Each structure stands twice: as structure tokens, then as C-alpha cells.
C-alpha positions as CSV (number, residue, x, y, z in Angstrom):
1,M,-13.9,37.5,40.6
2,D,-10.2,36.4,39.3
3,N,-8.6,33.0,38.4
4,Q,-7.2,33.0,41.8
5,D,-10.5,33.7,43.7
6,I,-11.8,31.0,42.3
7,K,-9.2,28.7,43.4
8,N,-9.0,29.8,46.4
9,R,-12.9,29.5,46.7
10,F,-13.4,25.9,45.2
11,G,-10.2,24.4,46.4
12,I,-8.1,24.1,43.2
13,I,-4.6,23.7,43.6
14,G,-2.2,24.4,40.4
15,N,-0.9,27.2,38.3
16,S,-0.7,25.1,34.9
17,P,-1.1,27.2,31.9
18,L,-3.5,24.9,30.3
19,L,-5.4,24.6,34.1
20,N,-5.8,28.4,34.5
21,R,-7.0,28.6,30.6
22,A,-9.6,26.4,31.6
23,I,-10.3,28.1,34.6
24,D,-10.9,31.4,32.5
25,I,-13.0,30.0,30.2
26,A,-15.4,28.6,32.8
27,R,-15.5,32.1,34.4
28,Q,-16.3,34.0,30.9
29,V,-19.2,30.9,30.2
30,A,-20.6,30.9,33.5
31,P,-23.3,34.5,33.3
32,T,-24.3,33.3,30.3
33,D,-27.3,30.6,29.7
34,I,-25.3,28.9,26.7
35,S,-24.7,24.8,27.0
36,V,-21.0,23.9,27.9
37,L,-19.7,20.4,27.2
38,I,-16.5,19.6,29.9
39,Q,-14.2,17.0,28.2
40,G,-11.5,15.5,30.3
41,E,-10.3,12.3,31.5
42,S,-11.7,10.4,34.5
43,G,-10.3,12.0,38.2
44,S,-9.4,15.0,36.4
45,G,-11.5,17.2,38.1
46,K,-14.7,17.8,35.5
47,E,-17.9,17.9,38.4
48,V,-15.5,20.8,40.0
49,F,-15.9,23.0,37.0
50,S,-19.6,22.7,36.9
51,H,-20.1,24.0,40.1
52,I,-18.0,26.7,39.2
53,I,-20.0,27.6,36.2
54,H,-23.1,27.1,38.2
55,Q,-21.9,29.1,41.3
56,L,-20.7,32.2,39.2
57,S,-24.1,32.3,37.0
58,S,-27.6,34.4,37.9
59,R,-28.9,30.4,38.4
60,K,-26.7,30.3,41.8
61,H,-30.0,30.4,44.1
62,G,-31.7,27.6,41.9
63,Q,-31.2,24.1,42.5
64,F,-27.6,22.6,41.0
65,I,-27.9,18.4,40.4
66,A,-25.1,16.0,39.3
67,V,-26.6,13.3,37.0
68,N,-23.8,10.2,36.2
69,C,-25.3,9.0,32.9
70,G,-23.2,6.0,32.7
71,A,-24.8,4.6,36.3
72,I,-28.3,4.8,35.3
73,P,-29.9,1.4,33.6
74,E,-30.4,2.4,30.2
75,G,-34.5,1.0,30.5
76,T,-35.0,3.8,33.5
77,I,-32.8,6.5,32.1
78,D,-35.9,8.4,30.3
79,S,-38.1,8.0,33.4
80,E,-35.0,9.6,35.7
81,L,-34.4,12.3,33.7
82,F,-37.9,13.5,32.3
83,G,-40.4,11.5,34.7
84,H,-43.6,9.1,33.7
85,E,-46.7,8.7,34.8
86,K,-48.5,6.5,36.8
87,G,-48.7,2.8,35.1
88,S,-46.8,3.9,32.0
89,F,-44.4,0.7,32.6
90,T,-44.1,-1.9,35.3
91,G,-43.2,-1.0,39.5
92,A,-44.6,2.3,37.6
93,H,-47.2,2.6,41.1
94,E,-47.3,6.6,41.0
95,A,-46.0,9.6,38.9
96,R,-42.9,11.2,39.6
97,K,-41.1,13.9,38.5
98,G,-37.7,13.9,36.7
99,Y,-34.6,15.7,37.1
100,F,-36.0,18.2,34.2
101,E,-38.8,19.2,36.2
102,V,-37.5,19.0,40.0
103,V,-34.0,21.3,38.7
104,D,-36.4,23.9,37.2
105,G,-35.0,27.2,37.0
106,G,-31.5,25.7,38.0
107,T,-28.5,23.8,36.8
108,I,-28.5,19.8,35.6
109,F,-24.7,18.6,35.2
110,L,-24.4,15.5,32.9
111,D,-21.9,13.4,34.0
112,E,-20.7,10.7,31.2
113,V,-23.0,11.7,28.6
114,G,-21.7,9.7,25.9
115,E,-23.1,6.9,27.4
116,L,-26.8,7.9,27.0
117,P,-28.9,5.7,24.7
118,L,-29.8,7.6,21.2
119,G,-33.5,7.5,21.8
120,T,-32.6,9.8,25.3
121,Q,-30.3,11.9,23.2
122,A,-33.2,12.7,21.0
123,R,-35.4,13.7,23.8
124,L,-32.5,15.7,25.6
125,L,-31.8,17.7,21.9
126,R,-35.6,18.6,22.3
127,V,-35.2,19.9,26.0
128,L,-32.0,21.9,24.9
129,E,-33.4,23.6,21.6
130,S,-37.1,24.3,23.0
131,G,-37.3,23.4,26.5
132,E,-39.6,21.0,25.9
133,Y,-39.8,17.4,27.0
134,I,-42.9,14.3,27.6
135,R,-43.0,12.4,30.7
136,V,-42.9,8.8,29.8
137,G,-46.5,7.2,29.2
138,S,-47.8,10.7,29.1
139,S,-48.8,12.8,25.6
140,K,-48.9,16.2,27.4
141,V,-45.7,18.7,26.8
142,Q,-44.2,20.4,30.2
143,K,-41.7,23.3,29.6
144,T,-38.8,23.5,31.8
145,N,-35.9,26.1,32.4
146,V,-32.9,24.4,32.8
147,R,-29.3,24.9,32.0
148,V,-27.5,22.1,30.9
149,I,-23.5,21.3,31.6
150,A,-22.3,17.8,30.2
151,A,-19.0,16.1,30.6
152,T,-17.6,13.2,29.1
153,N,-14.1,11.4,29.3
154,V,-14.6,9.7,25.6
155,D,-13.9,11.5,22.2
156,V,-17.6,12.4,21.1
157,F,-16.3,13.6,17.8
158,E,-15.2,10.2,17.3
159,A,-18.4,8.5,18.6
160,V,-20.5,10.7,16.2
161,K,-18.8,9.3,13.4
162,K,-19.1,5.7,14.3
163,G,-22.7,6.3,14.9
164,K,-23.0,6.2,18.9
165,F,-23.9,9.8,19.4
166,R,-26.3,12.1,17.8
167,E,-24.0,15.0,15.5
168,D,-26.8,17.5,16.4
169,L,-26.3,17.0,19.7
170,Y,-22.8,17.2,19.8
171,Y,-23.0,20.5,18.2
172,R,-26.0,21.8,20.6
173,L,-24.1,20.7,23.8
174,N,-20.5,21.7,22.5
175,T,-21.2,25.6,22.2
176,V,-18.7,26.2,24.3
177,P,-16.1,23.0,24.8
178,L,-14.0,23.4,28.1
179,Y,-10.9,20.8,28.2
180,I,-9.6,20.0,31.9
181,P,-6.0,18.6,31.0
182,P,-4.9,15.3,32.7
183,L,-2.5,15.3,35.3
184,R,0.4,14.3,33.2
185,E,0.0,17.7,31.5
186,R,0.0,20.0,34.0
187,K,3.4,18.3,36.2
188,E,4.2,21.4,37.3
189,D,1.1,21.0,39.7
190,I,1.8,17.4,41.1
191,Y,4.2,18.2,43.9
192,L,1.9,20.9,45.1
193,L,-1.0,19.1,45.0
194,F,0.6,16.3,46.8
195,R,1.4,18.4,49.4
196,K,-1.7,19.8,49.9
197,F,-3.3,16.3,50.4
198,V,-0.7,14.8,52.7
199,V,-0.8,17.6,54.6
200,D,-4.6,17.4,54.7
201,F,-4.7,13.8,55.7
202,A,-2.1,14.0,58.6
203,D,-4.4,16.2,60.1
204,K,-7.2,14.2,59.5
205,Y,-5.4,11.2,61.2
206,R,-3.1,12.8,63.3
207,T,-0.3,11.4,62.1
208,P,3.5,13.2,61.5
209,G,3.8,15.1,58.3
210,I,5.4,13.7,54.5
211,Q,8.3,14.7,53.6
212,L,9.4,13.6,49.8
213,T,13.3,14.0,48.9
214,E,14.3,15.5,45.2
215,D,14.3,12.0,43.8
216,A,10.7,11.2,45.0
217,Q,9.9,14.1,43.7
218,E,10.9,14.0,40.2
219,L,9.2,10.0,40.7
220,L,6.1,11.7,41.6
221,K,6.3,14.2,38.5
222,N,7.0,11.4,35.7
223,Y,4.7,8.8,36.7
224,S,1.7,9.4,34.0
225,W,-1.0,9.3,36.5
226,P,-3.6,7.3,34.4
227,G,-6.3,8.1,37.6
228,N,-5.2,11.7,37.6
229,V,-6.1,13.7,40.7
230,R,-8.4,11.2,42.0
231,Q,-5.4,8.8,42.0
232,L,-2.9,11.3,43.3
233,K,-5.0,11.6,46.3
234,N,-5.1,8.0,47.1
235,I,-1.6,7.7,47.1
236,A,-1.2,10.4,49.2
237,E,-4.0,9.0,51.8
238,Q,-2.3,5.6,51.5
239,I,1.6,7.3,52.9
240,A,-0.1,9.3,55.2
241,V,-1.6,6.4,57.2
242,L,0.6,3.6,56.1
243,E,4.0,4.8,55.9
244,K,6.6,4.3,59.2
245,E,9.2,6.3,57.3
246,R,7.7,10.6,57.4
247,V,10.9,11.3,54.9
248,V,9.9,9.5,51.6
249,D,12.6,8.8,48.8
250,A,11.8,7.4,45.6
251,K,12.6,3.9,46.8
252,I,9.8,3.8,48.9
253,L,7.6,5.9,46.7
254,S,7.6,3.7,44.3
255,Q,6.2,0.6,46.0
256,Y,2.9,2.9,46.4
257,L,3.0,3.5,42.7
258,P,1.1,0.8,40.2
259,V,3.9,-0.7,37.9
260,E,3.5,0.8,34.8
261,A,4.0,-2.3,32.4
262,S,6.2,-1.5,29.0
263,S,3.6,-3.2,26.8
264,S,5.0,-4.2,23.1
265,L,1.2,-4.9,22.4
266,P,0.6,-2.9,18.3
267,M,-0.7,-0.2,19.5
268,A,0.1,3.7,19.8
269,I,0.6,5.7,22.7
270,K,-2.5,6.8,23.5
271,D,-3.1,11.2,23.2
272,S,-6.0,13.1,24.8
273,N,-8.1,12.8,21.4
274,K,-8.3,8.8,20.7
275,D,-10.4,6.6,22.3
276,N,-9.6,4.2,25.3
277,F,-8.8,0.8,24.1
278,S,-10.7,-1.9,26.0
279,E,-8.8,-5.1,26.5
280,R,-10.6,-7.0,24.3
281,D,-9.9,-4.3,21.4
282,L,-6.6,-4.7,22.6
283,L,-6.8,-8.7,21.9
284,Y,-8.5,-8.1,18.6
285,K,-5.6,-6.1,17.3
286,V,-3.0,-8.5,18.1
287,L,-5.2,-11.2,16.4
288,F,-6.0,-9.1,13.7
289,D,-2.2,-8.0,13.0
290,M,-1.4,-11.8,12.9
291,K,-3.9,-12.4,10.3
292,K,-3.1,-9.5,7.9
293,D,0.3,-11.0,8.4
294,M,-0.5,-14.3,7.3
295,V,-2.4,-12.8,4.5
296,D,0.9,-10.9,3.2
297,L,2.8,-14.2,3.4
298,K,0.0,-16.5,1.1
299,K,-0.1,-13.0,-1.6
300,L,4.3,-13.9,-1.6
301,V,4.1,-17.4,-1.3
302,V,1.4,-17.5,-4.7
303,E,3.4,-14.8,-6.3
304,L,6.4,-16.8,-5.9
305,I,4.5,-20.4,-7.4
306,Q,3.4,-18.1,-9.8
307,K,6.3,-16.3,-11.3
308,G,8.6,-18.1,-9.9
309,F,11.8,-16.9,-8.2
310,N,12.7,-13.5,-10.0
311,P,14.2,-10.6,-9.0
312,G,11.6,-8.3,-9.5
313,T,9.4,-10.5,-7.0
314,I,12.1,-10.0,-4.3
315,E,13.0,-6.4,-4.4
316,Q,8.7,-5.4,-4.3
317,H,8.6,-8.2,-1.0
318,S,12.1,-7.1,0.5
319,P,11.0,-5.5,3.5
320,Y,8.5,-7.8,4.3
321,I,11.1,-10.8,3.7
322,N,13.9,-9.6,5.6
323,Q,11.6,-8.8,8.8
324,L,10.8,-12.8,8.4
325,Y,14.2,-13.6,8.0
326,Q,15.3,-11.3,10.5
327,E,12.7,-12.7,13.4
328,V,13.9,-16.4,12.3
329,R,17.4,-15.8,12.0
330,P,18.1,-12.2,14.1
331,N,22.2,-12.3,14.3
332,T,22.2,-12.5,10.4
333,A,22.6,-9.6,8.1
334,A,19.5,-8.6,5.8
335,L,18.6,-11.2,3.1
336,F,18.4,-8.4,0.3
337,S,21.3,-6.0,1.1
338,E,22.8,-4.4,-2.1
339,E,25.9,-7.0,-1.1
340,Y,23.2,-9.7,-1.3
341,N,23.9,-12.4,-4.9
342,P,21.0,-14.8,-4.9
343,V,23.0,-17.0,-7.3
344,Q,26.6,-17.2,-5.2
345,N,24.6,-16.9,-1.7
346,P,21.6,-18.5,-2.3
347,T,20.3,-18.3,1.5
348,I,16.6,-19.2,0.5
349,T,16.1,-21.8,-2.1
350,I,12.3,-22.5,-3.9
351,H,12.6,-25.8,-5.3
352,N,9.9,-27.6,-7.6
353,P,8.8,-30.5,-6.6
354,N,7.4,-31.4,-10.6
355,Q,11.3,-31.9,-11.0
356,Q,13.8,-34.6,-10.4
357,N,17.1,-32.5,-10.7
358,P,15.7,-28.8,-10.7
359,S,18.3,-26.4,-12.3
360,S,19.7,-23.5,-10.2
361,N,17.9,-21.4,-13.2
362,D,14.3,-22.8,-13.3
363,Y,12.4,-21.9,-10.1
364,L,9.0,-21.9,-11.7
365,Y,6.0,-23.7,-10.6
366,D,2.7,-24.8,-12.6
367,N,0.3,-22.4,-11.6
368,Q,-2.2,-24.0,-12.9
369,D,-4.7,-24.5,-9.3
370,V,-3.3,-21.5,-7.7
371,E,-5.6,-19.4,-6.7
372,E,-5.9,-15.7,-5.6
373,V,-5.3,-14.9,-1.8
374,E,-8.2,-12.7,-0.8
375,E,-8.1,-9.6,1.8
376,E,-10.0,-10.8,4.4
377,S,-12.0,-8.2,6.6
378,L,-10.1,-6.6,9.6
379,S,-13.5,-4.5,10.7
380,L,-13.6,-4.4,14.7
381,M,-17.3,-3.6,14.2
382,D,-17.7,-7.0,11.9
383,K,-15.8,-8.9,14.1
384,E,-17.7,-8.0,17.4
385,S,-20.7,-9.0,15.8
386,D,-19.6,-12.5,14.6
387,L,-18.9,-13.2,17.9
388,I,-22.1,-11.5,19.5
389,K,-23.7,-14.2,17.0
390,K,-21.6,-17.4,18.1
391,A,-22.2,-16.9,22.0
392,L,-25.6,-16.4,21.8
393,K,-26.0,-19.5,19.1
394,K,-24.0,-21.4,21.9
395,H,-26.5,-20.4,24.3
396,K,-29.7,-20.8,22.6
397,G,-30.4,-17.1,22.6
398,K,-30.5,-16.5,26.6
399,R,-28.9,-13.2,26.6
400,K,-27.2,-13.7,30.3
401,A,-25.5,-16.4,29.4
402,A,-24.0,-15.0,26.5
403,A,-22.8,-11.7,28.0
404,Q,-21.2,-13.8,30.3
405,E,-19.6,-16.0,27.9
406,L,-18.1,-12.8,26.2
407,G,-17.6,-10.7,29.6
408,I,-19.5,-8.1,29.5
409,S,-22.2,-6.7,31.3
410,E,-25.5,-7.7,30.0
411,R,-26.7,-4.5,29.5
412,T,-23.8,-3.4,27.3
413,L,-24.6,-6.9,25.1
414,Y,-28.4,-5.3,24.8
415,R,-27.3,-1.8,23.7
416,K,-24.7,-3.9,20.9
417,I,-27.4,-5.9,19.5
418,K,-29.1,-2.9,19.2
419,D,-26.3,-0.9,17.5
420,L,-24.6,-3.9,15.3
421,N,-28.7,-4.9,14.2
422,L,-28.3,-8.0,15.6
423,D,-32.3,-8.2,17.0
């Protein structure tokens, strides 16, 4: 079966080289039993590739089950995957088989595997290495023959470096890496997908067909599509159902596309190998950059107080001084350009408060009581730990109230308390 046959069978639209490469890897790895780690952004179609691998393998007649690891609470994930014995925990009124026992001889797809707790990761590693597992509340070792396909939309290697994902499990899962390109990296496929979706929805809702003008096609192609194929399908359905004009131009199409804000926040454009910033992380970054500016400013002031007005100090800090000056008086030329002479054109005057009539050549301060400005920690982990401690202290150890104060779920707070050793 070649790539085109696979596209036809699994409903894949597109001719992007990156997409074709992903299909080719899936086709080649399917007959084997090795583990596959599928990486790609949310909505890019990772689960489709898990079905391709299963259906083209020798296990195609066995069971296939997809498990969203991020949707299962941390306290029950072990029971869901490996089963439990009667009475092993509150509510365990009878023994229950786990997914690895039910799918014996088939394939299990672990979506969002990066969300697994570290303890569950250790159990999963044992299954991958020896096929052995133990039910919760049991001491009996059981065997299973299951092929594991994992998927994640985060950079697992970065999670490994941060201690949030086991390195040995990463290399065990990543025997064959499979990268699914986001929609913005396969622009030639966007219009093909949109056309397929609007035709399907027009048939489903019995509405006239939709046509895009050239400017609308260009807008569709150049939009970033953060939600990838899932978002494109959603937009196509909205237009097919709601739009009265059946010939859609760029002006009409733009009404259905979320506005892409051109943020001035101090964050580099994200690429496929970086973690997504949460909204709170962005706020942290803004605050830390402001604090860093204040530390630099303190250092400059202390150095001026200690050494006085001296060309060496000015030259050393000229980029920072110019930046400050431009922010205050943007229409003024740079302070310390080649033409600037501090004597002939004293734009900044440093006075000595200890003298009644300071001369133009005496800028020295008494530095007897001057203290060194120490660099403050800019670690996100330290700040996050401080905020969690303050929230818990404020609410007298009540974690539910603290989680609400921090704007996170109670489960996330439990995990962070454990990861940061705040117990």
C-alpha cells in the first residue's frame, strides 16, 4: 500500500512533503512491534496516524484503544491503565481489569503521554521493557502483549531536562519519532482541506456550496491556524451553516477568523521545538524583565555614586543609558553618540548634594555607605514556589482555596506541590 492508498483509506488530504514523510514513516514502522512517539501540535491529527500504524500492523485484528492521559485524574490513572483489586482503595468494590489487560494482543494509544505522573511513568516503563505489570492493591505480576503508541503536543525532551518526564521512558517510547507538521507548515494543503470540509458540510446541512475568491484563499493560506486542522474544520462548518453569501471574499472570511493580536510582550516567536508559554508564564516574564531593568539601573546609579561622572562608566553603560533616554525623549538624538560632548552639551547633570557650589569637574559622591546591588533570582520555578507558599499560607493550608486564588486546578496544584517538594 503506497502513500496515496493510505490517504484515501484514512481520509487524509494534502500533498505537503512533510505530511508525505510522516505517512511514509508510519507505513514503514507499522509492520514492526516497536514503540512510536508521535509529536505534533494539538489538532494536527496525531490520532489518525495511530490508527494508520495499528491497521497496517499484524495486530489489526486485535483491539485498539485510545487513552487521553491528560483527562484522567492522577489518583486513578494507575487503576485505569493497570487495573485494581477489590478493596485496594475507597470505592474499589470489585476487581477491575486495566487497559493493558483488556487490550492484550492489540494496540494502546496513549495521547498526551507527557501528562503522566512520574510514578505511572515508572510502571509504564516496566510494561514496555518486560511486558509485566501489577494491579493496584495486588502483588501478583501479570504479563501483557501490547504495542504502545504515544503522542504529545509538548517537547518531551525539554520536559526530561526539567525533571518532569523520565529520561529512560522517553528513549524507550521514542524508538521511532514521528513528527506531524502543523497546518502553517503545509500551506499548500490548507485550501484543499477547506474545500473538502465545506463540500462535506454543504451535503450534511443541505446548503449551497461555498466558493472562495483569490484574496480569501490568500488570507486562508497565510493565517497561522493555532488550532490546526481541527480549527480549520470548525471555521468551514461555521461558514457552510451561517454565511448567506456563497461566494466568500477576504472581508467576509476575516469575520470568521479570530484576530491574531500582534503582541509586544517580550517573547520570541514560538517554534515547534519550544514549550508553549502559559498566560501566567508570560506575566512572570514581563515582571522579571522589569525587575532586571531595575537591577541594571541600580547598578548604574551605584557605580555613578562610587566613581562619579567618568567617561569609562558612561561608555560601559551607554546602550542602557541611550535606551532609557530614548524612552523618555524619543525625538532626541542618542546621548552618547560620537558627537556628544558631556562638557559642551551636559544633557545629564549629576549633582553632589554634599557641596553648596559643585564645580563642573567634581561629580564624586561619598561612597562610604554604598552597598552592592545583588542580582535577584529570576527563576520561574522559585517564583512559582513562592506564590504557592503564599497562597497556602493565606488560606491556612486549604489547597482548594489556594488553587482558586492561583487560577489553576486543584489537581495541578497537588502536582506542583509534589514537583517543587512543598509538602
